[in-house]
C-alpha positions in Angstrom: 120.3 110.5 85.1 122.5 109.1 82.3 124.2 111.3 80.0 121.6 110.3 77.3 118.5 110.9 79.7 119.9 114.1 80.4 120.4 114.8 76.8 116.8 113.9 76.1 115.2 115.6 79.1 116.9 119.0 78.1 115.4 118.6 74.3 111.9 117.9 75.7 111.6 120.2 78.8 110.4 123.2 76.6 107.9 121.2 75.0 106.4 119.9 78.2 106.6 123.6 79.8 104.6 124.6 76.8 101.7 122.3 78.1 101.8 124.0 81.4 103.5 121.1 83.2 107.0 120.3 84.5 109.3 117.7 83.1 111.0 116.4 86.4 113.5 114.1 84.7 113.7 111.2 82.2 115.1 107.9 82.3 116.8 105.9 79.3 116.9 102.3 79.8 118.5 100.6 76.4 118.0 96.9 75.9 118.7 94.4 73.1 114.8 94.2 72.0 114.4 98.1 72.1 114.9 100.9 74.6 112.6 102.5 76.9 112.3 106.2 77.5 110.3 107.0 80.5 109.3 110.7 81.3 108.2 111.8 84.7 106.0 115.1 84.6 104.3 117.1 87.3 102.4 120.2 87.4 104.3 123.4 88.5 105.1 123.7 92.2 102.7 126.7 92.7 99.9 124.4 91.5 100.5 121.5 93.5 98.0 122.3 96.2 95.1 122.7 93.9 96.0 120.3 90.7 97.3 116.8 90.2 98.9 115.0 87.0 95.9 113.1 85.2 95.9 110.7 82.5 94.7 113.6 80.0 98.2 115.1 81.0 100.4 112.1 80.2 98.5 111.6 77.0 99.0 115.0 75.9 102.8 115.0 76.6 102.9 111.8 75.1 101.6 113.0 71.8 103.7 116.3 71.7 106.8 114.8 72.5 106.4 111.8 70.4 106.1 114.1 67.6 109.1 116.1 68.8 111.1 112.9 68.9 110.2 111.7 65.4 111.5 115.0 64.1 114.7 115.4 66.2 115.6 111.5 66.2 117.8 111.3 69.2 117.2 107.4 69.6 118.6 105.0 67.3 116.4 101.8 66.9 113.2 100.8 68.4 111.9 102.4 71.8 108.8 102.4 73.9 107.8 105.8 75.2 106.3 106.0 78.8 104.9 109.1 80.3 104.3 109.1 84.0 103.2 111.4 86.9 105.7 111.0 89.6 103.7 109.0 92.3 104.2 108.8 95.9 107.4 107.5 95.7 108.8 110.3 93.8 111.8 110.4 91.7 114.6 113.0 92.5 116.7 114.1 89.4 117.9 117.5 90.3 119.9 119.2 93.3 116.7 121.6 93.2 114.2 118.6 93.7 116.4 117.3 96.6 116.5 120.8 98.4 112.7 120.8 97.7 112.1 117.8 99.8 114.5 118.4 102.6 113.7 116.5 105.6 112.1 113.6 103.6 113.5 110.0 103.6 115.1 108.9 100.2 116.4 105.5 98.7 119.5 106.2 96.8 121.6 104.3 94.4 125.3 105.5 93.9 127.2 105.4 90.7 130.5 104.5 92.7 130.5 103.1 96.2 131.0 105.4 99.1 132.1 103.9 102.7 131.6 100.5 101.1 127.9 101.0 100.0 126.5 101.6 96.8 122.7 101.9 98.5 121.6 104.0 101.2 118.6 105.3 102.9 118.2 108.4 104.9 117.0 111.7 105.5 117.7 114.9 103.2 119.3 117.1 105.4 120.4 119.8 103.4 122.3 120.7 100.1 126.0 122.0 100.3 127.3 123.4 97.3 126.9 120.3 94.7 126.6 117.8 97.4 123.7 116.3 99.3 123.9 115.9 102.9 121.9 112.8 104.2 121.3 111.6 108.0 121.8 107.7 108.3 121.7 106.3 111.9 122.2 109.8 113.6 125.3 110.5 111.4 125.7 112.7 108.3 126.7 111.5 105.0 127.9 113.9 102.4 127.4 112.7 98.9 128.4 114.4 95.6 125.4 115.0 93.4 127.3 113.6 90.4 127.7 110.4 92.3 124.0 109.8 92.6 122.6 107.4 89.9 119.1 107.0 91.3 117.0 108.4 94.3 113.3 108.1 95.3 111.3 109.4 98.0 110.4 106.8 100.8 106.3 107.5 101.3 105.7 108.3 104.8 102.7 105.9 105.2 101.8 106.8 108.5 101.5 110.7 107.5 99.3 109.4 104.6 96.8 107.6 106.8 97.8 104.5 105.1 100.0 102.5 107.8 98.8 99.3 109.0 96.9 99.4 112.4 98.7 97.6 115.2 96.7 94.5 116.2 94.5 95.0 119.7 94.3 92.5 122.3 96.5 90.0 123.6 95.4 87.1 121.4 96.6 86.9 117.8 94.1 85.9 115.1 94.8 85.1 111.5 94.3 88.1 109.2 91.3 88.1 107.3 91.9 87.9 103.4 89.4 90.7 103.0 91.2 93.2 105.0 94.4 95.2 104.7 95.4 98.5 103.3 96.1 98.5 99.6 99.3 100.4 98.6 98.2 103.2 96.0 99.7 103.4 92.5 102.7 105.2 92.0 101.6 107.0 89.1 99.5 107.2 86.0 101.0 106.6 82.8 100.7 106.6 79.0 103.0 104.1 76.9 103.4 104.2 73.2 105.8 102.0 71.1 107.7 103.7 68.8 108.9 101.4 66.0 111.6 102.6 64.1 113.8 101.3 61.0 117.4 100.9 62.0 119.6 103.5 60.1 121.8 102.0 57.1 125.0 102.6 58.8 126.9 100.9 61.2 125.2 101.2 64.8 126.7 103.5 67.4 126.9 102.9 71.1 124.6 105.2 73.1 
């Protein structure tokens, strides 16, 4: 996460927790026409086998954090607030979250290139101090957590029973337009535009 996203996540985490939910992390995306603040929420780990994040949870968090953001005012100018469940391709924001999903495959974008690459995809082998160890092509790659810009799990479609079936028989036939597996939504979200009047002073960099 960016420094701004970390600041906002630390600010809002207690509010989300008071609603019986966990704030996984935040994305802050500045843009000329207005920034986007995207929050990812989930139920506590102990409840994940019996409960899922619903649209009502997203709407409740949106209401509460919107009120808090109006008071705390951490963002200058217009922005849009989005609250979403993590979805199947869950984003990873902390070392604890990487450790929780040890053995799973992840797509990672690095802040600075390592071994000539800024993007990688591999299995999360383990956590070593402040480093995440990935397995890529049967070789291990140690990445400093601070050098990870973005990371998401890669869904195991076969394990989820959503992998496309292999065609049977020797003859090939054109696929029917009515067949196929639809990829599920990666999360529910409640969007709320937050128009704000720019402050009557020289803009400052975020």
